[in-house]
C-alpha positions, 0 to 999 in steps of 0.5 A: 207067273206064266204071263212073265216067264213066257216073254223072258223065254222069247227074249234071247231069241228076239234079241240075240245080240243084246243077250250075248252082250249081257251073257258075256258081261255076267261071264266075265264077272263070275271069271274075274271072281274065281281067284278071289273065291278060291283063295277065300274058300282055302283060308276058311278050311283048317289048312295052311294056305301056303302049304302044298296041300292049301296050293293043291286046293286053291288050284282045284278050287280055281281051275275046276270052275274056270274049265267049265266056264271056258266050256260053257262060254265056248258052247254058248258063243257057238250056239248064239253065232249059229242062231244069229247065222240062221236068222240071217240066211 
């Protein structure tokens, strides 16, 4: 197991731009799934989705992960760009 995990741990630092592209694609897919997922979560609860409570829950289930994804994305991009510039300099 350690022989497989060692190359996987080094892969982002060996090919940071490819890793950034794949991570951005995964981030975009997760971001696009937020609205349908939040709507599906609210419909599974014993709450009317068209009520104020249902709207508030849908807002919470949509916006909380969205903010976390945006913060994670910004930090990730800054770290990768810093890594690329440090490797070039």
